[in-house]
N, C-alpha and C positions, 0 to 999 in steps of 0.2 A: 771819273768818278768807278769805283771798282762794282765789279756784279759779284752776289751772294748768293750762295743757293740754300734754300731751306728745304726742308722734310720734315713730314707731322713723325711725331715723335712714337705713336703708335700707327706704322703704314697697313697693318693687318684691321684696325678697329674702323670700319668705313662706316660704322652707324652716325660715329662723332665726327670723323674728318669729311672734308667734304669732296672732290673730284681731284681738286687741284692741289692741294695736298699731300693728299697720300701719296700721287705719283712725282711730286716736288714742285719749285719753282724758281728761277733764276730773281734777284729782286737787286735795280741800282740802287744804289746807298751810298751818301757821302761817308768818309771813315770815321767821321768824329760820332757820329749816331753811334745809337745802343742798336744792338743785334735785336731783331724781331724775335718776341717771345711766342705770341699767336698768329694763327692764322689772318691774314686782314680780312676774308671775306667769311670765315666760319669761324671763327674766334678758338678753332682747337693749337692747345701749343706746338711749336713748331721748334725744332731745333734745327743751327745752322748744319750746315755739311763742309766739310772742306774736300774743295776740288783741284783739281790740277791747274795749272798756269799756264799761259802761250806766252813763249819768249823767242822773239825772234832767232831765227839763228844766221852766222854770212856764209854765203854759199864762196866769194871768195875775195881777196882781201881786194881792198879798193886800191887802182891805181894810182900814179901822182896826179893824170889828166880826168879823171875818174872827183877825187876829192876836192881839185880844184873847180873842177864844174860844180859842186855840190857847194860850195860856197867855201869850201876851209883853205888856210894859208899853208902850203907843204914850207917845212925845213931840212935842210940837211947839215948836219953834225961836219964842221971843217977842221976845227981844232978843240983845242981842249976850252969850254966854253965857248966858241966858238959857232955860230948858225947863221947858214944862208939862203935866202930865200928864193924856193926854187921859180 
């Protein structure tokens, strides 16, 4: 499930919003659910914030032995349309 970030629509108005939504909060929700419109605690209107995503970085290419240890089948091209298992 993805993590969504929400923040109060008027973060400077602390009289209406609670401490949680004025600072912003994260929530795990299924993709098929509608985004929140109000804070679950104080019922003050909130908006969804677009945040950064975490993508894995590859530090080095996998060697043949690393790929085999990970369970992949390694093939090498020998001829036109002919591959050989290593």
